[in-house]
VMD Tcl script that draws the C-alpha trace (Angstrom):
set ca {
  {-67.05 -117.07 -67.10}
  {-64.79 -114.76 -64.89}
  {-66.38 -112.05 -63.45}
  {-64.57 -108.54 -63.68}
  {-63.57 -105.65 -61.04}
  {-63.64 -105.78 -57.60}
  {-66.10 -107.79 -55.68}
  {-69.04 -105.26 -54.85}
  {-70.00 -104.03 -51.53}
  {-73.36 -105.77 -51.82}
  {-71.62 -109.10 -51.69}
  {-69.95 -108.02 -48.32}
  {-72.99 -106.73 -47.16}
  {-74.86 -109.80 -48.22}
  {-72.27 -112.04 -46.49}
  {-72.59 -109.82 -43.01}
  {-76.14 -109.77 -43.28}
  {-76.34 -113.81 -43.68}
  {-74.80 -113.98 -40.45}
  {-77.92 -112.45 -38.62}
  {-76.89 -109.04 -38.39}
  {-74.10 -106.65 -39.29}
  {-73.89 -105.79 -35.46}
  {-72.10 -109.01 -35.15}
  {-69.25 -108.09 -36.66}
  {-69.29 -104.51 -35.15}
  {-69.08 -106.13 -31.94}
  {-66.15 -108.46 -32.81}
  {-64.19 -105.35 -34.34}
  {-64.62 -103.49 -31.30}
  {-63.73 -106.45 -29.02}
  {-60.65 -106.80 -30.94}
  {-59.85 -102.84 -30.37}
  {-60.58 -103.51 -26.72}
  {-58.14 -106.38 -26.70}
  {-55.36 -104.53 -28.45}
  {-55.86 -101.59 -25.86}
  {-55.93 -104.09 -22.98}
  {-52.60 -105.60 -24.61}
  {-51.08 -102.20 -25.27}
  {-51.90 -101.23 -21.78}
  {-50.14 -104.39 -20.25}
  {-46.89 -103.86 -22.37}
  {-46.75 -100.41 -21.56}
  {-47.41 -101.21 -17.67}
  {-44.44 -103.51 -18.14}
  {-42.06 -100.91 -19.75}
  {-42.54 -98.97 -16.46}
  {-42.18 -101.58 -14.54}
  {-38.86 -102.43 -15.88}
  {-37.94 -98.71 -15.83}
  {-38.79 -98.64 -12.18}
  {-36.90 -101.43 -11.53}
  {-33.80 -99.88 -12.89}
  {-34.14 -96.83 -11.20}
  {-34.29 -98.42 -7.96}
  {-31.23 -100.20 -8.52}
  {-29.37 -97.02 -9.74}
  {-30.73 -95.12 -6.52}
  {-29.18 -98.12 -4.33}
  {-26.22 -97.59 -5.96}
  {-26.27 -93.66 -5.89}
  {-26.93 -93.88 -2.14}
  {-24.11 -96.35 -1.41}
  {-21.65 -93.81 -3.30}
  {-22.53 -90.84 -1.21}
  {-19.72 -89.49 0.36}
  {-19.36 -89.62 4.26}
  {-16.59 -86.97 4.40}
  {-15.62 -83.90 2.28}
  {-16.22 -80.41 1.93}
  {-19.58 -79.43 2.62}
  {-20.18 -78.26 -1.00}
  {-19.62 -81.65 -2.20}
  {-21.65 -83.45 0.16}
  {-24.52 -81.06 -0.83}
  {-24.02 -81.70 -4.28}
  {-24.27 -85.35 -4.11}
  {-27.29 -85.20 -1.74}
  {-28.92 -82.78 -4.59}
  {-28.47 -85.42 -7.37}
  {-29.51 -88.16 -5.16}
  {-32.82 -86.36 -4.00}
  {-33.44 -85.26 -7.55}
  {-33.26 -88.71 -8.78}
  {-34.54 -90.98 -6.06}
  {-36.89 -88.77 -3.70}
  {-36.37 -88.55 -0.21}
  {-35.02 -91.76 0.56}
  {-34.17 -95.16 -1.16}
  {-37.55 -96.46 -0.42}
  {-39.30 -94.27 -2.26}
  {-38.13 -95.82 -5.63}
  {-38.49 -99.41 -4.19}
  {-40.43 -101.69 -6.59}
  {-43.71 -103.28 -5.09}
  {-43.55 -106.87 -7.18}
  {-46.77 -107.82 -5.83}
  {-48.60 -104.56 -6.98}
  {-46.76 -104.65 -10.57}
  {-47.48 -108.24 -11.06}
  {-51.02 -107.89 -9.92}
  {-51.85 -105.07 -12.33}
  {-50.32 -106.86 -15.24}
  {-52.05 -109.95 -14.42}
  {-55.39 -107.91 -14.60}
  {-54.50 -106.69 -18.04}
  {-53.50 -110.28 -19.29}
  {-56.58 -111.96 -17.67}
  {-58.77 -108.97 -19.43}
  {-57.17 -109.44 -22.63}
  {-57.80 -113.31 -22.70}
  {-61.24 -112.96 -21.68}
  {-62.16 -110.13 -24.25}
  {-60.27 -112.41 -26.94}
  {-62.34 -115.33 -26.04}
  {-65.84 -113.23 -26.13}
  {-64.64 -111.53 -29.72}
  {-63.56 -114.93 -31.27}
  {-66.87 -116.53 -29.69}
  {-69.07 -113.87 -31.43}
  {-67.19 -114.11 -34.60}
  {-67.49 -118.01 -34.52}
  {-71.24 -117.68 -34.06}
  {-71.57 -115.13 -36.71}
  {-69.46 -116.85 -39.45}
  {-71.19 -120.29 -38.80}
  {-74.46 -118.56 -39.29}
  {-73.58 -117.02 -42.38}
  {-72.27 -120.37 -43.88}
  {-75.50 -121.96 -42.87}
  {-77.61 -119.60 -44.17}
  {-75.71 -119.40 -47.70}
  {-75.98 -123.39 -47.89}
  {-79.41 -123.67 -47.01}
  {-80.66 -120.73 -49.70}
  {-78.46 -122.01 -52.46}
  {-79.63 -125.71 -51.74}
  {-83.29 -124.76 -51.41}
  {-82.87 -122.86 -54.69}
  {-81.21 -125.68 -56.77}
  {-83.57 -127.89 -55.62}
  {-86.88 -125.99 -56.27}
  {-85.37 -124.45 -59.40}
  {-87.55 -125.03 -62.77}
  {-86.33 -128.24 -64.63}
  {-85.81 -126.31 -67.75}
  {-83.37 -124.34 -65.88}
  {-81.31 -127.49 -65.06}
  {-81.81 -128.74 -68.68}
  {-80.19 -125.35 -69.93}
  {-77.31 -125.61 -67.48}
  {-73.92 -127.21 -68.32}
  {-73.36 -130.46 -66.85}
  {-71.55 -129.92 -63.62}
  {-71.82 -126.31 -63.75}
  {-72.81 -126.33 -59.86}
  {-70.41 -128.91 -58.60}
  {-67.79 -126.33 -57.84}
  {-70.23 -123.83 -56.15}
  {-71.64 -126.73 -54.22}
  {-68.44 -128.24 -53.09}
  {-65.34 -125.93 -53.16}
  {-67.30 -122.61 -52.61}
  {-69.41 -124.02 -49.99}
  {-66.38 -125.69 -48.48}
  {-64.56 -122.12 -48.44}
  {-67.62 -120.56 -46.50}
  {-67.50 -123.14 -43.99}
  {-63.98 -123.78 -43.32}
  {-61.76 -120.82 -44.21}
  {-63.76 -117.66 -44.85}
  {-64.69 -116.90 -41.53}
  {-61.88 -118.58 -39.42}
  {-58.93 -117.44 -41.51}
  {-59.88 -114.47 -43.20}
  {-62.93 -112.22 -41.80}
  {-61.86 -113.00 -38.17}
  {-58.04 -112.68 -38.63}
  {-58.56 -109.54 -40.93}
  {-60.61 -107.55 -38.38}
  {-58.08 -108.65 -35.72}
  {-55.22 -107.61 -37.88}
  {-56.89 -104.30 -38.62}
  {-57.51 -103.72 -34.81}
  {-54.02 -104.73 -33.85}
  {-52.19 -102.64 -36.20}
  {-54.27 -99.45 -35.41}
  {-53.56 -100.05 -31.84}
  {-49.95 -100.60 -32.33}
  {-49.59 -97.58 -34.36}
  {-51.33 -95.41 -31.86}
  {-49.18 -96.59 -29.34}
  {-46.10 -96.05 -31.32}
  {-47.08 -92.25 -32.04}
  {-48.13 -91.43 -28.60}
  {-44.70 -92.48 -27.50}
  {-42.93 -90.89 -30.10}
  {-44.87 -88.44 -31.91}
  {-42.42 -87.86 -34.83}
  {-43.34 -91.55 -36.18}
  {-46.54 -90.03 -37.28}
  {-44.60 -88.43 -40.04}
  {-43.59 -91.46 -41.44}
  {-46.62 -93.40 -40.75}
  {-48.67 -90.95 -43.04}
  {-46.49 -91.89 -46.23}
  {-45.95 -95.30 -45.14}
  {-49.58 -95.75 -45.08}
  {-50.21 -94.13 -48.73}
  {-47.32 -96.44 -50.06}
  {-48.81 -99.30 -48.38}
  {-52.33 -98.85 -49.73}
  {-50.76 -98.21 -53.26}
  {-49.14 -101.84 -52.92}
  {-52.14 -103.48 -51.64}
  {-54.51 -101.99 -54.45}
  {-51.73 -103.12 -57.26}
  {-51.46 -106.44 -56.03}
  {-54.89 -107.03 -55.22}
  {-56.16 -106.30 -58.78}
  {-53.48 -108.53 -59.98}
  {-54.39 -111.40 -57.73}
  {-57.76 -111.35 -57.81}
  {-57.90 -111.40 -61.78}
  {-55.32 -114.22 -61.46}
  {-57.43 -116.21 -59.07}
  {-60.54 -115.71 -60.88}
  {-59.00 -116.99 -64.21}
  {-57.77 -120.10 -62.05}
  {-61.12 -120.82 -60.79}
  {-62.31 -120.54 -64.28}
  {-59.75 -123.11 -65.55}
  {-60.53 -125.59 -62.67}
  {-64.08 -126.04 -63.86}
  {-63.28 -127.58 -67.12}
  {-60.88 -130.02 -65.56}
  {-63.56 -130.93 -62.98}
  {-66.24 -131.31 -65.79}
  {-63.91 -133.40 -68.00}
  {-63.11 -135.61 -64.95}
  {-66.98 -136.18 -64.26}
  {-67.55 -136.81 -68.15}
  {-64.86 -139.40 -68.38}
  {-65.86 -141.29 -65.12}
  {-69.65 -141.32 -66.29}
  {-68.67 -142.79 -69.67}
  {-65.79 -145.21 -69.17}
  {-67.22 -147.84 -70.73}
  {-68.01 -146.18 -74.23}
  {-64.59 -144.59 -74.07}
  {-62.73 -147.62 -73.77}
  {-64.95 -149.33 -76.74}
  {-64.05 -146.48 -78.87}
  {-60.22 -146.02 -77.71}
  {-60.25 -142.63 -76.88}
  {-58.94 -142.95 -73.16}
  {-55.53 -141.65 -74.67}
  {-57.34 -138.60 -76.11}
  {-59.08 -137.89 -73.00}
  {-55.89 -138.15 -70.85}
  {-54.17 -135.43 -73.43}
  {-57.26 -133.38 -73.08}
  {-57.12 -133.49 -69.12}
  {-53.17 -132.79 -69.38}
  {-53.88 -129.55 -71.43}
  {-56.56 -128.43 -69.01}
  {-54.23 -128.96 -65.94}
  {-51.21 -127.30 -67.62}
  {-53.52 -124.27 -68.30}
  {-54.52 -124.03 -64.63}
  {-50.93 -124.57 -63.62}
  {-49.61 -121.50 -65.80}
  {-52.18 -119.27 -63.76}
  {-50.88 -120.65 -60.62}
  {-46.86 -120.06 -61.49}
  {-47.96 -116.45 -62.00}
  {-50.04 -115.86 -59.20}
  {-46.95 -117.37 -57.00}
  {-44.55 -114.86 -58.85}
  {-46.63 -112.09 -57.75}
  {-46.83 -113.32 -54.21}
  {-42.87 -113.40 -54.28}
  {-42.96 -109.63 -55.70}
  {-45.38 -108.74 -52.80}
  {-42.82 -110.25 -50.34}
  {-40.03 -108.31 -51.50}
  {-41.87 -105.15 -51.60}
  {-43.36 -105.40 -48.17}
  {-39.91 -106.40 -46.73}
  {-38.46 -103.21 -48.05}
  {-41.18 -100.97 -46.47}
  {-40.83 -102.81 -43.16}
  {-37.30 -102.47 -42.95}
  {-37.63 -98.55 -43.65}
  {-40.40 -98.21 -40.75}
  {-38.24 -100.39 -38.22}
  {-35.02 -98.30 -39.11}
  {-37.01 -95.08 -38.68}
  {-38.39 -96.24 -35.15}
  {-35.26 -97.48 -34.02}
  {-33.21 -94.16 -34.89}
  {-36.20 -91.91 -33.48}
  {-36.07 -93.98 -30.18}
  {-32.37 -94.05 -29.70}
  {-32.50 -90.02 -30.11}
  {-35.38 -89.77 -27.89}
  {-33.20 -91.96 -25.19}
  {-30.15 -89.84 -25.43}
  {-32.04 -86.71 -24.95}
  {-33.33 -88.13 -22.12}
  {-37.02 -87.81 -22.91}
  {-37.63 -91.62 -23.52}
  {-36.67 -94.44 -21.11}
  {-34.98 -97.66 -22.10}
  {-38.14 -99.53 -21.61}
  {-40.13 -97.06 -23.63}
  {-37.94 -97.16 -26.49}
  {-38.01 -101.14 -26.39}
  {-41.72 -100.82 -26.50}
  {-41.61 -98.68 -29.57}
  {-39.15 -100.79 -31.33}
  {-40.62 -103.98 -30.79}
  {-44.02 -102.61 -31.66}
  {-42.69 -101.43 -34.99}
  {-41.26 -104.70 -35.89}
  {-44.67 -106.25 -35.09}
  {-46.80 -103.78 -36.89}
  {-44.68 -104.15 -40.07}
  {-45.16 -108.09 -39.66}
  {-48.91 -107.54 -39.50}
  {-49.12 -105.34 -42.32}
  {-47.43 -107.67 -44.70}
  {-49.60 -110.31 -43.36}
  {-52.49 -108.12 -43.83}
  {-51.50 -107.49 -47.61}
  {-51.93 -111.17 -48.10}
  {-55.19 -111.78 -45.86}
  {-57.11 -108.59 -47.64}
  {-56.13 -110.08 -50.91}
  {-57.17 -113.38 -49.86}
  {-60.21 -112.38 -48.38}
  {-61.61 -110.68 -51.55}
  {-60.65 -113.84 -53.46}
  {-62.39 -116.04 -51.00}
  {-65.53 -113.59 -51.10}
  {-65.83 -114.69 -54.71}
  {-66.97 -117.64 -53.43}
  {-69.74 -115.89 -51.86}
  {-70.51 -113.98 -55.18}
  {-70.80 -117.08 -57.04}
  {-73.02 -118.64 -54.41}
  {-75.54 -115.62 -54.27}
  {-75.32 -115.37 -58.27}
  {-76.36 -119.09 -58.38}
  {-79.06 -118.53 -55.80}
  {-80.58 -115.55 -57.70}
  {-80.36 -117.08 -60.99}
  {-82.07 -120.22 -59.65}
  {-85.23 -118.90 -58.84}
  {-87.80 -121.40 -57.35}
  {-90.83 -122.39 -59.53}
  {-93.80 -120.35 -59.42}
  {-96.32 -121.96 -57.31}
  {-99.48 -120.29 -59.03}
  {-99.69 -118.39 -62.22}
  {-102.21 -115.42 -63.22}
  {-104.46 -116.35 -66.06}
  {-103.68 -114.39 -69.15}
  {-105.63 -113.62 -72.13}
  {-108.87 -115.44 -71.39}
  {-109.49 -118.88 -71.09}
  {-110.62 -121.58 -73.65}
  {-112.07 -124.10 -71.24}
  {-115.89 -123.49 -72.60}
  {-114.55 -123.60 -76.10}
  {-115.76 -126.89 -77.52}
  {-114.36 -126.38 -81.09}
  {-112.40 -129.19 -82.66}
  {-109.98 -126.92 -84.78}
  {-106.34 -127.49 -84.06}
  {-105.76 -123.64 -83.45}
  {-104.22 -121.24 -86.07}
  {-100.79 -121.90 -87.33}
  {-99.57 -119.16 -85.48}
  {-99.68 -118.90 -81.44}
  {-101.72 -116.31 -79.68}
  {-99.95 -113.60 -78.12}
  {-97.54 -115.19 -75.51}
  {-98.18 -113.78 -72.09}
  {-95.78 -111.66 -70.23}
  {-93.47 -113.86 -67.87}
  {-93.49 -111.27 -65.10}
  {-96.97 -110.48 -65.28}
  {-97.73 -114.08 -65.39}
  {-95.85 -115.28 -62.10}
  {-97.24 -112.21 -60.26}
  {-100.51 -113.96 -59.27}
  {-101.97 -113.05 -56.07}
  {-102.02 -115.45 -52.93}
  {-105.06 -117.94 -52.74}
  {-108.08 -116.66 -50.72}
  {-109.74 -118.56 -48.04}
  {-112.27 -119.57 -50.38}
  {-109.93 -120.66 -53.10}
  {-107.87 -122.69 -50.27}
  {-111.25 -124.54 -49.69}
  {-111.69 -125.17 -53.20}
  {-108.13 -126.50 -53.51}
  {-108.87 -128.90 -50.56}
  {-111.66 -130.65 -52.85}
  {-109.48 -130.67 -55.96}
  {-109.63 -132.61 -58.22}
  {-113.00 -133.42 -58.34}
  {-112.34 -136.16 -61.19}
  {-109.56 -137.13 -63.42}
  {-110.38 -135.76 -66.41}
  {-107.69 -133.82 -68.76}
  {-108.72 -131.01 -71.23}
  {-106.32 -129.13 -73.62}
  {-107.75 -126.19 -75.42}
  {-105.78 -124.49 -78.11}
  {-102.45 -125.17 -75.93}
  {-99.13 -124.09 -77.17}
  {-96.08 -124.89 -75.04}
  {-92.36 -123.85 -75.33}
  {-89.54 -124.92 -72.98}
  {-88.09 -121.38 -72.79}
  {-88.98 -117.88 -74.16}
  {-85.99 -118.10 -76.55}
  {-87.08 -121.55 -78.12}
  {-89.78 -122.40 -80.88}
  {-92.90 -124.08 -79.68}
  {-93.12 -127.52 -79.24}
  {-96.79 -128.02 -78.75}
  {-99.04 -125.99 -81.20}
  {-102.61 -125.29 -80.62}
  {-103.49 -128.87 -78.99}
  {-107.16 -129.77 -78.67}
  {-107.51 -132.93 -76.66}
  {-110.20 -134.39 -74.42}
  {-109.17 -137.01 -71.72}
  {-112.14 -138.53 -69.91}
  {-111.71 -139.39 -66.20}
  {-110.70 -142.80 -65.49}
  {-109.63 -143.48 -69.38}
  {-106.33 -144.81 -70.87}
  {-104.83 -142.91 -73.62}
  {-101.99 -143.96 -75.74}
  {-100.00 -140.93 -77.10}
  {-97.92 -142.01 -80.18}
  {-95.81 -140.24 -82.93}
  {-92.45 -139.91 -84.64}
  {-89.39 -138.63 -82.50}
  {-89.76 -134.90 -82.18}
  {-93.75 -134.75 -82.45}
  {-94.37 -133.53 -79.01}
  {-95.10 -136.78 -77.04}
  {-92.85 -135.97 -74.06}
  {-93.71 -132.45 -74.03}
  {-97.51 -133.46 -73.58}
  {-96.57 -135.27 -70.54}
  {-94.10 -132.02 -69.44}
  {-97.14 -129.80 -69.93}
  {-99.43 -131.86 -67.43}
  {-96.96 -131.27 -64.44}
  {-96.20 -127.77 -65.67}
  {-92.83 -127.94 -66.39}
  {-92.37 -124.93 -68.56}
  {-92.24 -121.84 -66.40}
  {-94.06 -118.32 -66.78}
  {-94.58 -116.90 -70.35}
  {-94.01 -120.24 -72.12}
  {-97.62 -121.64 -72.42}
  {-100.71 -120.08 -73.89}
  {-104.15 -121.54 -74.29}
  {-105.79 -123.61 -71.41}
  {-104.89 -127.04 -69.82}
  {-107.39 -128.08 -67.42}
  {-107.03 -130.94 -64.82}
  {-110.25 -131.72 -62.98}
  {-111.94 -128.90 -64.24}
  {-109.15 -126.31 -63.14}
  {-106.63 -124.61 -64.95}
  {-103.31 -125.69 -63.78}
  {-101.88 -122.54 -63.64}
  {-104.14 -121.62 -60.72}
  {-103.17 -124.97 -58.82}
  {-100.40 -124.59 -56.58}
  {-97.56 -126.65 -58.09}
  {-96.90 -128.77 -55.22}
  {-100.61 -129.80 -55.08}
  {-100.51 -130.30 -58.81}
  {-97.63 -132.80 -58.80}
  {-99.02 -134.76 -55.65}
  {-101.89 -135.67 -57.79}
  {-99.99 -136.35 -60.86}
  {-97.45 -139.20 -60.95}
  {-94.92 -139.34 -64.03}
  {-92.72 -142.14 -64.65}
  {-89.89 -141.41 -67.09}
  {-87.98 -143.73 -69.17}
  {-85.00 -143.68 -66.94}
  {-85.84 -145.15 -63.68}
  {-84.92 -143.48 -60.59}
  {-84.15 -145.57 -57.31}
  {-83.03 -143.50 -54.33}
  {-80.07 -144.92 -52.11}
  {-81.74 -146.28 -48.81}
  {-84.03 -149.14 -47.97}
  {-86.92 -150.29 -50.21}
  {-89.51 -148.43 -47.71}
  {-87.72 -145.22 -48.11}
  {-88.12 -145.84 -52.00}
  {-91.97 -146.45 -51.63}
  {-92.68 -143.58 -49.55}
  {-91.14 -143.71 -46.23}
  {-93.31 -143.71 -43.21}
  {-96.32 -143.13 -45.23}
  {-95.73 -146.58 -46.85}
  {-98.27 -149.11 -45.75}
  {-96.91 -152.91 -45.23}
  {-99.85 -154.64 -46.88}
  {-100.26 -152.20 -49.60}
  {-96.54 -152.38 -50.50}
  {-96.31 -156.34 -50.36}
  {-99.35 -156.85 -52.44}
  {-98.19 -154.34 -55.12}
  {-94.57 -155.76 -55.13}
  {-96.09 -159.34 -55.81}
  {-98.16 -158.14 -58.46}
  {-95.19 -156.71 -59.92}
  {-93.06 -159.79 -59.32}
  {-90.69 -158.13 -56.89}
  {-91.74 -160.00 -53.81}
  {-89.32 -162.41 -53.94}
  {-86.49 -160.16 -55.00}
  {-87.28 -157.70 -51.85}
  {-87.84 -160.32 -49.60}
  {-84.46 -162.49 -50.81}
  {-82.04 -159.24 -50.63}
  {-78.50 -160.46 -49.87}
  {-77.53 -159.99 -45.94}
  {-74.66 -157.64 -46.93}
  {-76.94 -155.36 -48.86}
  {-80.02 -155.76 -46.43}
  {-78.26 -155.81 -43.13}
  {-80.03 -157.48 -40.49}
  {-83.58 -156.55 -41.35}
  {-84.24 -157.57 -44.88}
  {-87.36 -157.10 -46.65}
  {-88.84 -153.29 -46.83}
  {-86.08 -152.11 -44.60}
  {-83.60 -153.91 -46.59}
  {-81.10 -151.53 -48.20}
  {-80.84 -151.25 -52.01}
  {-78.13 -151.91 -54.32}
  {-78.65 -150.30 -57.72}
  {-75.73 -152.53 -59.18}
  {-77.53 -155.61 -58.13}
  {-80.96 -154.65 -59.39}
  {-81.53 -154.88 -63.15}
  {-83.16 -151.61 -65.05}
  {-86.52 -153.53 -65.18}
  {-86.50 -154.25 -61.62}
  {-85.80 -150.63 -60.96}
  {-88.34 -149.24 -63.29}
  {-90.96 -151.70 -61.56}
  {-89.99 -150.37 -58.22}
  {-90.55 -147.02 -59.52}
  {-93.93 -147.61 -60.67}
  {-94.77 -149.03 -57.42}
  {-93.84 -145.91 -55.81}
  {-95.90 -143.86 -58.07}
  {-99.01 -146.07 -57.59}
  {-98.68 -146.07 -53.89}
  {-99.10 -142.32 -54.07}
  {-102.63 -142.84 -55.33}
  {-102.29 -140.33 -57.96}
  {-105.43 -138.90 -60.08}
  {-103.33 -139.12 -63.05}
  {-100.66 -141.51 -63.77}
  {-98.15 -140.61 -66.65}
  {-95.84 -143.35 -68.24}
  {-93.46 -141.57 -70.68}
  {-91.89 -144.47 -72.64}
  {-91.55 -146.12 -69.28}
  {-91.26 -149.38 -70.90}
  {-89.24 -148.97 -73.88}
  {-86.20 -150.24 -72.60}
  {-87.80 -153.33 -70.68}
  {-88.29 -156.87 -71.89}
  {-91.68 -158.14 -72.94}
  {-92.29 -159.62 -69.58}
  {-91.27 -156.50 -67.41}
  {-93.43 -154.53 -69.84}
  {-96.67 -156.60 -69.40}
  {-96.16 -156.39 -65.61}
  {-95.94 -152.58 -65.70}
  {-98.73 -152.05 -67.95}
  {-100.98 -154.40 -65.87}
  {-100.10 -152.80 -62.60}
  {-100.92 -149.41 -64.07}
  {-104.26 -150.96 -65.50}
  {-105.21 -152.68 -62.13}
  {-104.55 -149.27 -60.47}
  {-106.70 -147.31 -63.00}
  {-109.55 -149.68 -62.46}
  {-109.43 -149.54 -58.57}
  {-108.89 -145.58 -58.24}
  {-110.66 -144.69 -61.14}
  {-107.16 -142.95 -62.26}
  {-106.45 -141.57 -65.81}
  {-103.52 -143.23 -67.37}
  {-101.71 -141.60 -70.15}
  {-98.84 -143.74 -71.81}
  {-96.33 -141.92 -74.17}
  {-95.38 -145.03 -75.97}
  {-92.86 -145.68 -78.74}
  {-94.11 -149.16 -79.59}
  {-97.00 -149.47 -81.82}
  {-97.93 -152.97 -80.35}
  {-98.74 -151.05 -77.01}
  {-101.24 -148.70 -78.83}
  {-103.08 -151.52 -80.73}
  {-104.40 -152.71 -77.54}
  {-106.08 -149.31 -76.82}
  {-109.12 -150.28 -78.76}
  {-112.43 -149.31 -76.80}
  {-114.35 -145.88 -75.76}
  {-112.11 -145.71 -72.53}
  {-109.11 -146.84 -74.40}
  {-108.17 -144.56 -77.12}
  {-104.88 -143.28 -79.15}
  {-103.70 -140.07 -79.78}
  {-101.47 -139.37 -82.75}
  {-99.21 -136.21 -82.51}
  {-97.32 -134.75 -85.40}
  {-95.32 -131.46 -85.37}
  {-96.83 -130.44 -82.28}
  {-100.19 -131.05 -83.09}
  {-103.04 -133.51 -82.48}
  {-103.46 -135.49 -85.70}
  {-106.10 -137.80 -84.77}
  {-107.81 -139.52 -81.57}
  {-109.93 -142.29 -81.31}
  {-109.88 -146.15 -80.83}
  {-107.04 -148.10 -82.31}
  {-109.28 -150.23 -84.74}
  {-110.93 -147.18 -86.11}
  {-107.37 -145.19 -86.67}
  {-106.11 -147.95 -88.27}
  {-109.04 -148.48 -90.72}
  {-108.78 -144.86 -91.92}
  {-106.83 -144.80 -95.47}
  {-103.94 -142.70 -95.25}
  {-104.50 -141.73 -91.61}
  {-101.53 -140.63 -89.42}
  {-101.71 -143.96 -87.07}
  {-102.26 -146.27 -90.11}
  {-98.92 -144.83 -91.68}
  {-97.28 -145.54 -88.40}
  {-98.60 -149.16 -88.21}
  {-97.69 -149.93 -91.61}
  {-94.15 -148.48 -90.94}
  {-94.17 -150.86 -88.06}
  {-95.17 -153.94 -89.94}
  {-92.71 -153.04 -92.64}
  {-89.65 -152.81 -90.14}
}
mol new
graphics top color blue
foreach p $ca { graphics top sphere $p radius 0.5 }
foreach p [lrange $ca 0 end-1] q [lrange $ca 1 end] { graphics top cylinder $p $q radius 0.2 }
display resetview
């Protein structure tokens, strides 16, 4: 959506502060003012040099025209006129070219050095600002809660992370902040120089400045609104393009290509209509500024001619006034465009700051609210309504861990047990609960299969283990290794819990990078790859994919690997981390029977070797039927509650039981 009104001063101060210090830009502005002072001094010295050269030539001609004969009165009058104009002799008006050129060179070199200094400081400032904005944005997006990304529209951040960051990197500092400050300093210096030489020019400068500000304000409001609307109209076109490219195959199969082309044309037309009006506003501004500039230059020219005729202004000074008037009007015309475009480009900073503030990082530890149920051994499934949900802000305001708690964290987890006690969960505070008073004990080193119909809360149970919901979205207790997960720093919690989702994620890079990078031990990796049946696939990567090395250092191609192979590689990555708890969230739902057996066997072997707890969220009842022992049980979820728990044979034998009904439905299907 498009924001309204002017860009707040907080955005400008935020950008200036991001550069390291506001004083950077103060130094830049003062530097440009000094540049204009030295440049104006050089121009004034040049005009004086020209006037002295003309005077010297006039004096020579006047001296040559002095009468040698005539009346005493005529000779005396001619000599008086010469002495009044040229002094005692012609040599008094002679121009020392070396001195004049040396002083002008000092002004020129000083201008160049000061300009380089100011531009260098500006370069450091806007580069630092762009880097700081990018780092903060990227840090916040990568560490934002998963619920934040789930609730955000696809492609929402693409424009912020691409075009807005490009504006900060390439155009905002170099073309707008830098040029805008230079334009202001130069315009003020030229106005001051003209007003000093021709004081009546100040009478026009005041009303011209008021009219200039009025034009600037009127145009800025229009252009700002137009460009914001254009940015909003651009986002749907990008989103539609991303959606179409991601779903080319289904679009072709459903014969919807023509429909999408027409939809894209409509969105491009809406954006083009806004651009047309924006260009019309630019043309109007150009005509208005040309009229104002012509009036200013005409006044300066007539005033200079009048002062020159009266003898109070030399020809060089008159030329300096006219040329500065012409230049300052050009700068003002460009200044309106620059000031407006600066505000428009600052919208990029506003959007970046908005996303950065909205995408707050996940809270590492939470405050325990409303007591704990860790000592409650009751088997009831809680009440039909949840306990009072904790206040999100208060829950997120947990104190930092003490030194004693840090030592306790180093020894956590003591075991891989999991206990749910009257546990309620919702993904956001505006959504209903998905887990409703869950009571469940999972002993350390056991295997648990979680089954249930679609929407029963199976995946939500897995999400609860990695503390996916944010503050204010859980009630009750969830203990891992004897400690409530709210009090465990999030990074440490997820380091000891590996979650393998249904969609395999494979990184672009080498096999070693996908298996943990430098932490990957070759012998362990090859042993695991052989057990998963991936050793030959890794060893025999094609040369064009693997490069010169092959093996663990070979480059992966997701197109060359099947979905089953990618899932097996993802499982290898999870197992090599040696987690205390391994969660398979329907990880085998889309695999063939052979790949499914490899995944389950690898998880089972890891659990046996590392005394790891394995929680399998399964869709196929056949997998759950294999969990038929004291340490291999099945939990059936129904409407966010645990309906029953036990070995598969016991649950199947219960008449009318939830698991028995699932088995019967599976057999009938």
